C-alpha positions as CSV (number, residue, x, y, z in Angstrom):
1,M,0.1,0.0,0.1
2,P,1.9,3.4,-1.4
3,A,1.9,5.6,1.9
4,F,0.5,8.3,2.1
5,L,2.4,11.4,0.4
6,L,2.9,14.8,1.7
7,I,4.9,17.5,-0.5
8,L,4.9,21.3,0.3
9,F,6.7,23.6,-1.8
10,L,7.8,21.7,-4.7
11,P,8.2,23.4,-8.2
12,A,5.1,23.9,-10.2
13,A,4.7,21.1,-12.9
14,G,2.0,21.1,-15.8
15,L,-0.9,23.1,-16.4
16,A,-2.9,24.8,-13.4
17,H,-6.0,22.7,-12.4
18,A,-9.4,24.3,-11.8
19,S,-10.3,24.8,-8.2
20,P,-11.0,21.2,-6.5
21,R,-14.4,20.7,-5.5
22,I,-14.4,20.6,-1.7
23,A,-18.2,19.9,-1.5
24,P,-18.0,15.8,-1.0
25,D,-19.9,13.1,-3.8
26,P,-23.1,12.8,-2.1
27,F,-23.1,9.1,-2.5
28,F,-20.0,8.9,-0.2
29,S,-21.8,11.2,2.3
30,E,-24.6,8.7,2.6
31,V,-22.4,5.8,2.9
32,G,-20.3,7.4,5.6
33,A,-23.5,8.3,7.5
34,A,-24.8,5.2,7.3
35,P,-24.4,2.4,10.0
36,E,-22.5,-0.8,9.6
37,P,-22.5,-3.3,8.5
38,L,-23.3,-1.9,5.4
39,S,-25.2,-4.1,2.3
40,V,-23.0,-6.5,0.1
41,E,-24.6,-3.8,-2.1
42,T,-23.5,-1.1,-1.1
43,L,-20.1,-2.6,-0.3
44,I,-20.0,-3.3,-3.7
45,E,-21.1,0.0,-5.3
46,A,-18.7,2.0,-2.6
47,S,-15.5,0.0,-3.1
48,L,-15.8,0.5,-7.2
49,R,-16.8,4.2,-6.5
50,A,-13.5,4.6,-4.6
51,S,-11.9,2.7,-7.1
52,G,-12.6,5.7,-9.6
53,A,-15.1,3.5,-11.7
54,S,-17.3,5.4,-13.8
55,E,-21.1,5.0,-13.6
56,N,-21.0,2.3,-16.9
57,E,-18.0,0.6,-15.6
58,T,-19.5,0.6,-12.3
59,R,-22.6,-1.2,-13.5
60,V,-20.4,-4.0,-15.6
61,A,-18.0,-4.7,-12.4
62,A,-21.2,-4.7,-10.1
63,A,-22.8,-7.4,-12.1
64,Q,-19.4,-9.5,-13.0
65,I,-18.6,-9.5,-9.2
66,H,-22.4,-10.8,-8.8
67,G,-21.7,-13.6,-10.8
68,H,-18.6,-14.4,-9.0
69,I,-20.5,-14.2,-6.0
70,L,-23.1,-16.8,-7.4
71,T,-20.7,-19.5,-8.6
72,M,-18.3,-19.0,-5.1
73,K,-22.0,-19.7,-3.3
74,A,-22.3,-22.8,-5.4
75,E,-19.1,-24.3,-4.2
76,V,-19.4,-23.5,-0.6
77,A,-20.8,-26.6,1.0
78,A,-23.7,-26.4,3.3
79,Q,-21.7,-28.6,6.3
80,W,-19.0,-26.4,6.0
81,S,-17.4,-24.4,9.2
82,D,-17.4,-21.1,9.2
83,R,-13.4,-21.6,9.0
84,E,-13.4,-23.7,6.0
85,K,-15.9,-21.6,3.8
86,A,-13.6,-18.3,5.1
87,E,-10.6,-19.6,3.9
88,Y,-12.2,-21.2,0.8
89,V,-13.2,-17.4,0.0
90,L,-9.3,-16.7,-0.4
91,T,-8.9,-19.9,-2.5
92,F,-12.1,-18.5,-5.0
93,L,-10.7,-15.0,-4.8
94,H,-6.9,-16.3,-5.9
95,R,-8.4,-18.9,-8.6
96,D,-10.7,-16.7,-10.0
97,L,-10.0,-13.7,-9.9
98,F,-6.3,-12.2,-8.2
99,G,-4.2,-12.6,-11.0
100,V,-0.7,-10.7,-10.5
101,Y,0.4,-8.4,-7.6
102,D,0.6,-4.7,-8.4
103,E,1.7,-2.8,-5.2
104,F,-0.2,0.1,-7.3
105,Q,-3.2,-1.9,-8.5
106,T,-5.6,-0.2,-6.2
107,R,-8.8,-0.3,-8.2
108,V,-11.2,-3.0,-7.3
109,D,-12.5,-2.6,-11.2
110,R,-9.3,-3.5,-12.3
111,I,-9.2,-7.1,-10.6
112,V,-12.4,-7.7,-12.0
113,T,-11.5,-6.7,-15.4
114,G,-7.9,-7.6,-15.5
115,G,-6.4,-9.6,-12.3
116,G,-3.8,-6.9,-11.4
117,F,-4.6,-6.3,-7.3
118,N,-2.5,-5.4,-4.2
119,C,-3.0,-5.5,-0.3
120,V,-5.9,-3.1,-0.2
121,S,-8.0,-3.9,-3.2
122,S,-7.4,-8.0,-3.0
123,A,-8.7,-7.4,1.2
124,V,-11.8,-5.3,-0.2
125,L,-12.6,-8.0,-2.0
126,Y,-12.1,-10.9,0.3
127,M,-14.3,-8.7,2.9
128,I,-16.7,-8.3,-0.2
129,F,-16.9,-11.8,-1.0
130,S,-17.0,-13.5,2.7
131,R,-19.8,-10.6,3.8
132,S,-22.0,-12.7,1.0
133,I,-21.8,-15.7,3.0
134,G,-22.3,-14.1,6.0
135,I,-18.9,-13.9,7.6
136,P,-18.0,-10.7,9.4
137,V,-14.4,-9.2,8.4
138,V,-12.4,-6.7,9.6
139,G,-9.8,-4.7,8.3
140,I,-6.5,-4.1,9.3
141,G,-4.0,-1.4,8.7
142,T,0.2,-1.3,9.6
143,A,2.4,1.4,8.8
144,D,2.5,0.8,5.3
145,H,-0.1,-2.4,4.4
146,A,-3.4,-3.3,4.8
147,F,-4.7,-6.9,5.2
148,C,-8.1,-8.3,6.9
149,A,-9.2,-10.6,9.5
150,A,-12.2,-13.2,9.6
151,V,-14.8,-13.1,12.4
152,L,-15.3,-16.4,13.5
153,D,-17.4,-17.6,16.1
154,D,-14.2,-19.0,17.9
155,G,-12.2,-15.6,17.3
156,R,-10.8,-13.7,14.7
157,V,-8.5,-15.2,11.9
158,D,-5.8,-12.8,10.1
159,V,-6.2,-13.1,6.2
160,E,-3.2,-12.0,4.0
161,T,-4.8,-11.7,0.8
162,T,-2.3,-11.1,-1.6
163,S,-1.5,-14.7,-1.2
164,V,-2.8,-17.7,-1.2
165,Y,-1.6,-19.2,1.4
166,G,-2.7,-15.7,3.6
167,F,-5.3,-17.5,5.8
168,D,-4.3,-17.6,9.0
169,P,-0.7,-16.8,7.7
170,G,1.3,-17.8,10.7
171,K,0.8,-21.1,10.8
172,K,1.7,-22.0,7.2
173,R,5.8,-22.1,6.2
174,E,4.5,-21.6,2.2
175,F,3.0,-18.2,3.0
176,H,6.2,-16.7,4.8
177,D,8.7,-18.3,1.9
178,A,6.4,-16.5,-0.8
179,F,4.7,-13.1,0.9
180,G,7.7,-10.9,1.6
181,N,9.4,-11.5,-1.8
182,V,6.4,-11.0,-3.5
183,T,4.8,-8.0,-2.1
184,G,8.2,-6.6,0.0
185,Y,5.8,-6.1,3.1
186,S,6.1,-8.2,6.3
187,Y,3.4,-10.1,8.5
188,V,2.3,-8.1,11.6
189,P,1.4,-10.9,13.8
190,P,-1.8,-10.3,16.3
191,S,0.9,-10.7,19.0
192,Q,2.4,-7.4,18.2
193,Y,-0.9,-5.1,18.7
194,S,0.7,-2.2,18.7
195,G,1.5,-2.1,14.9
196,R,-2.0,-2.8,14.3
197,V,-5.2,-0.7,13.6
198,D,-8.6,-2.1,13.4
199,L,-10.5,-0.9,10.4
200,S,-14.2,-0.5,9.8
201,E,-15.7,-2.0,6.4
202,K,-16.1,2.2,5.3
203,Q,-12.3,2.8,6.2
204,L,-11.2,-0.2,4.6
205,I,-12.6,1.2,1.3
206,A,-11.6,4.3,2.0
207,L,-7.9,2.9,1.8
208,V,-8.3,2.8,-1.9
209,L,-9.1,6.5,-2.1
210,Q,-5.8,6.9,-0.1
211,N,-3.6,5.0,-2.4
212,R,-5.1,6.8,-5.4
213,I,-4.5,10.2,-3.5
214,S,-1.0,8.9,-3.1
215,L,-0.4,8.4,-6.5
216,L,-2.1,11.8,-8.1
217,E,0.3,13.3,-5.1
218,S,3.4,11.6,-6.6
219,E,2.5,13.0,-10.0
220,K,1.8,16.6,-8.6
221,R,-2.0,16.7,-9.3
222,Y,-2.9,18.0,-5.8
223,A,-6.1,19.2,-7.5
224,E,-7.6,15.9,-8.3
225,A,-6.1,14.1,-5.0
226,V,-8.0,16.7,-2.8
227,E,-11.3,15.9,-4.3
228,L,-10.2,12.4,-3.4
229,A,-9.4,13.1,-0.2
230,V,-12.8,15.3,0.2
231,D,-14.8,12.0,-0.4
232,R,-12.3,9.9,1.4
233,F,-13.2,12.2,5.0
234,A,-17.0,11.8,4.0
235,L,-16.7,7.7,3.8
236,A,-14.7,7.6,6.7
237,P,-14.9,11.0,8.5
238,G,-12.6,10.7,11.8
239,E,-9.4,12.7,12.8
240,S,-6.5,11.1,10.5
241,T,-8.9,11.8,7.3
242,R,-9.2,15.2,8.1
243,D,-5.6,15.1,8.7
244,H,-4.4,14.1,5.6
245,L,-7.5,16.1,3.7
246,V,-5.9,19.0,5.5
247,R,-2.4,18.0,4.0
248,G,-3.7,17.8,0.2
249,V,-5.5,21.0,0.9
250,L,-1.9,22.3,1.8
251,N,-0.2,20.8,-1.0
252,Y,-2.3,22.2,-3.7
253,A,-2.3,25.5,-1.9
254,A,1.8,24.9,-2.1
255,L,1.4,24.6,-5.8
256,L,-0.9,27.6,-6.2
257,N,2.1,29.4,-4.3
258,E,4.6,28.1,-6.7
259,K,2.5,29.6,-9.5
260,K,2.4,33.1,-7.9
261,Q,-1.5,32.4,-8.0
262,Y,-1.9,33.7,-4.5
263,G,-4.8,35.5,-4.7
264,E,-6.6,31.8,-5.6
265,A,-4.8,30.1,-2.8
266,I,-6.2,32.4,-0.2
267,D,-9.4,32.5,-1.6
268,F,-9.6,28.6,-1.8
269,L,-8.0,28.3,1.7
270,G,-10.7,30.5,3.1
271,L,-13.5,28.5,0.9
272,F,-12.2,25.1,2.5
273,V,-12.1,27.1,6.5
274,D,-16.0,27.9,5.9
275,T,-16.5,24.2,5.1
276,Y,-14.4,22.2,7.4
277,G,-13.1,24.8,10.4
278,W,-9.6,26.0,11.0
279,S,-6.8,23.7,11.6
280,D,-3.5,24.7,12.9
281,S,-1.5,23.6,10.2
282,L,-2.8,25.7,7.5
283,G,-1.3,29.0,9.5
284,D,1.8,28.7,7.8
285,I,0.8,28.7,4.0
286,Y,-1.6,31.0,4.7
287,A,1.4,33.4,6.3
288,I,3.4,32.4,3.4
289,L,0.8,33.6,0.7
290,H,-0.5,36.6,2.2
291,Y,2.9,37.6,2.5
292,N,4.1,36.7,-1.1
293,Q,0.8,38.3,-2.4
294,A,1.7,41.6,-0.5
295,V,5.3,41.7,-1.5
296,V,4.2,41.1,-5.6
297,L,1.7,44.2,-5.3
298,I,4.2,46.5,-3.2
299,Q,6.5,45.7,-6.3
300,S,4.3,46.2,-8.8
301,G,3.3,49.8,-7.2
302,A,-0.2,48.6,-6.3
303,F,0.1,50.2,-2.6
304,S,-3.5,50.7,-1.7
305,Q,-4.3,46.9,-2.8
306,A,-1.4,46.0,-0.7
307,L,-2.2,47.8,2.4
308,R,-5.8,46.8,2.1
309,T,-4.1,42.8,1.7
310,M,-2.2,43.8,4.5
311,D,-5.5,45.2,6.7
312,E,-7.3,41.6,6.0
313,S,-4.2,39.5,6.8
314,E,-4.2,41.7,10.3
315,A,-8.0,41.2,11.3
316,G,-7.6,37.8,10.2
317,G,-4.5,37.1,12.2
318,S,-2.5,35.4,9.6
319,L,0.6,37.4,9.5
320,D,2.7,38.4,12.4
321,P,2.7,41.7,13.5
322,A,6.3,42.5,13.3
323,V,6.1,40.9,9.4
324,L,3.4,43.5,8.6
325,R,5.0,46.3,10.0
326,D,7.8,45.2,7.9
327,L,5.4,45.1,4.7
328,R,4.0,48.2,5.7
329,L,7.3,50.2,5.8
330,Q,8.5,48.6,2.7
331,V,5.4,50.3,1.2
332,G,6.2,53.4,2.7
333,E,9.5,53.2,1.5
334,R,8.6,52.8,-2.2
335,M,5.9,55.4,-1.9
336,L,8.5,57.7,-1.2
337,A,11.0,56.9,-4.2
338,K,8.3,57.2,-6.3
339,E,6.4,60.5,-5.3
340,L,9.2,62.4,-3.2
341,P,11.4,63.6,-6.6
342,L,7.9,65.4,-8.0
343,L,7.0,67.0,-4.8
344,T,8.3,70.2,-3.1
345,A,9.8,70.4,-0.1
346,A,6.5,71.5,1.7
347,E,4.4,68.9,-0.1
348,G,7.3,66.2,0.9
349,L,6.8,66.7,4.2
350,S,3.2,66.5,4.2
351,L,3.4,62.9,2.6
352,L,6.3,61.9,5.4
353,A,3.8,62.7,8.1
354,S,0.7,61.2,6.7
355,L,2.9,57.8,5.7
356,R,4.4,58.0,9.6
357,D,1.2,58.8,11.2
358,G,-0.2,56.0,8.8
359,G,2.5,53.3,10.1
360,L,4.2,53.2,6.9
361,L,7.7,55.1,8.3
362,T,9.4,54.9,11.6
363,E,9.9,57.9,13.3
364,Q,13.9,57.9,12.2
365,R,13.3,57.4,8.9
366,Y,10.8,60.2,9.1
367,L,13.5,62.1,10.5
368,D,16.0,61.1,7.9
369,F,14.3,61.9,4.6
370,A,12.4,65.5,6.4
371,V,16.7,66.3,7.0
372,M,17.2,65.2,3.3
373,L,14.2,67.6,2.5
374,A,15.6,70.6,4.2
375,S,18.8,70.5,3.1
376,K,17.9,70.2,-0.3
377,D,15.7,73.3,-0.2
378,A,18.5,75.0,2.0
379,D,20.8,74.1,-0.9
380,R,18.6,75.5,-3.3
381,A,18.8,78.9,-1.8
382,A,22.8,78.4,-0.9
383,A,23.2,77.7,-4.6
384,E,21.8,81.3,-5.2
385,G,24.3,82.6,-2.9
386,D,22.1,83.7,0.0
387,F,23.6,81.7,2.8
388,L,21.1,83.4,5.8
389,A,18.0,82.1,3.3
390,A,19.3,78.9,3.4
391,A,20.4,79.0,7.6
392,G,16.6,80.0,7.9
393,V,15.0,76.8,5.5
394,I,17.2,75.0,8.5
395,D,16.1,77.0,11.5
396,D,12.5,76.1,10.2
397,A,13.5,72.6,10.1
398,I,14.9,72.5,13.6
399,R,11.5,74.0,15.1
400,L,9.7,71.7,13.3
401,L,12.0,68.5,13.8
402,G,13.8,69.4,17.1
403,A,17.5,69.8,17.2
404,D,18.9,66.9,15.2
405,G,22.8,67.4,14.8
406,R,22.7,66.8,10.9
407,L,20.6,70.1,10.7
408,K,22.5,72.0,13.4
409,A,25.4,71.3,11.4
410,A,23.9,72.4,8.2
411,R,22.7,75.8,10.0
412,A,26.3,76.3,11.0
413,A,27.9,75.6,7.6
414,Y,25.4,78.1,5.8
415,R,26.0,80.8,8.7
416,Y,30.1,80.8,8.4
417,N,29.8,81.2,4.7
418,Y,27.6,84.0,5.1
419,A,30.3,85.1,7.5
420,V,33.3,84.7,4.8
421,E,31.2,86.2,2.4
422,A,30.9,89.4,4.7
423,H,34.7,88.5,5.7
424,N,35.8,88.6,2.2
425,A,33.8,91.7,1.3
426,F,35.2,93.4,4.3
427,A,38.8,93.3,3.5
428,E,38.3,94.2,-0.5
429,L,36.5,97.8,0.9
430,F,39.4,97.7,4.0
431,N,41.9,96.9,1.3
432,R,40.7,100.2,-0.4
433,G,40.5,102.5,2.7
434,D,37.1,102.5,2.7
435,Y,36.8,102.2,6.5
436,E,33.4,103.6,6.8
437,R,31.6,101.2,4.8
438,A,33.6,98.8,6.1
439,L,32.1,99.1,10.0
440,E,28.9,99.4,8.6
441,L,29.3,95.9,6.7
442,L,30.6,94.0,9.9
443,T,27.8,96.2,11.8
444,I,25.0,94.5,9.9
445,A,26.9,91.0,9.7
446,I,27.9,90.8,13.6
447,E,24.0,91.1,14.2
448,K,22.9,88.7,11.8
449,V,26.2,86.1,12.6
450,P,26.7,87.1,16.1
451,E,28.6,83.8,16.9
452,I,31.3,83.8,13.9
453,N,34.4,85.0,15.6
454,L,35.7,85.3,12.1
455,L,33.6,89.0,11.6
456,R,34.7,90.0,15.5
457,D,38.3,89.5,14.4
458,D,37.8,91.7,11.5
459,L,36.0,94.5,13.5
460,N,38.8,94.5,15.9
461,T,41.7,95.3,13.0
462,L,39.1,98.1,12.2
463,E,39.1,99.2,15.5
464,A,42.7,99.3,15.7
465,V,43.2,101.5,12.3
466,F,40.4,104.0,13.7
467,S,42.5,104.3,17.0
468,T,45.6,105.0,15.4
469,S,44.1,107.6,13.4
470,D,42.6,109.1,16.5
C-alpha cells in the first residue's frame, strides 16, 4: 500500500487545474453516515466508486462481481464450518479473480477486468465475498500495509489476501516463504498489537481512495487529490482522514504559491476553512501566501491594494504583527521613492508625516527624509548665494523636527559661509581704505551671525585702525 504523500513547496508542474471541489460526492456522504455493517450491494458500489470507476464501469463490474459470488456460493458446501468457508473465499479469489500482484493496482474494478491487485483492493474484495456468505470481516492497517481478519465464532483469523496461503498466515510455511518476496511487506501478527489498527468496512474501502490520492500526489496532481481526500473524509470521517484532507489542501495551496497564484490560493483556503473549520497546520501556508501576495503588489506599485491585503491579514491574524509592520514599511519606502522626487519640500514633508502617522514610516526614517528635504531646500537657496536664507530654511526645520545634529551642522555651515562672504567683502573695502563702509558692513553682519569669531576679529582690526588715526 503506497504511503500517504505530503509534499510542500515543490516546483510547479503542468498546467494549473481548476479549483478543486470541496463538497463531497453525495454518495460517499450517504454511505459515510450509514451504520455498519453495510449491505453487500453498498460495499460493492462503494468500492467501485472509490476505485474511480465510471457509472458504466461500476454497473458492469458490479454485475461481474455478483456473477462470481454466485459461482462461489455454489461451490461452498453447506456442512462446512465458517472457518472452512472463510478460507475457501481466499482460495476462490486467487483462482478466479486475482492475477498478478501490483503494488499500485488499488482499483477493485481492475481486478475484475484484468486481475491485477494489491493489498488494499484484494482485502476489499475478500471482505465483500466473505460478507456475501455471512462472514464478517475486519480490516487491519499497519504502517504501510493492509490486510483483514475473518470474524469467526471462535475468534478472529488473519487473512493476508495478497497470498493464496494467507489464511491464518502465521501457521503456514508456504506463506512465509513467498509473501515477503512477492509484496515486500512483512506480516504483523496479532501479538504485535501496537503495530496494527482495526479498520471498519468504510475505513477499509477508504484506503482505496487513500492509495489513489498517494499516486496523484506523487504526480503532483494536487487538485484531483484534494477531491478524493474530500470524498474519503466523507466516507470515513475521523481525525486521520481529516488530517490527510488538510495535508492535501496544503499541497494544492503550495502548488498555487509556486505558480504565484496567491489570490486563488487564499480564496480556496478561505472556502475550505468556511466548510471544514480551521486547522492550525494551515497557519504557515496562509502566512506565506499573504506575505507573497503583499510583496508582489508592493513591487508592482499597487500600494493601495497591498495595504488592503495587509489589513485583511491583520484582521484574520494570518501574519505576524512584526511581519506586517515590515511590509507596511516597504510600502512607505517605495511610495517615497516614487513620489518624493516630484514634490516640493512642503508637499514632501506633508507626505512624510502622513506615512509616519499611517504606520508606513518609522520615526527615524521620517526624520532622515525630512532632514534630506530641508537640506535640499536650503541647498537651493545657498546655490543662489543666499546663505542666510539657507540657514533660515534649516531654522524652520529645527523648529519642526527638533535639534537634529545634521540640521545644526548645516545651519552652522550656512551661517559661517555667510560670514566668510561678509569677511571677503570687508577685506576688499578695508584694502581700499573705505573704512566707514567696511564698518557698516561688519555691524550688519555681526548682528546677523554674532557667534562667528571671524567677523569679530575683522572688527577688532578695523577698530585698531580707527584708534591709530585718532
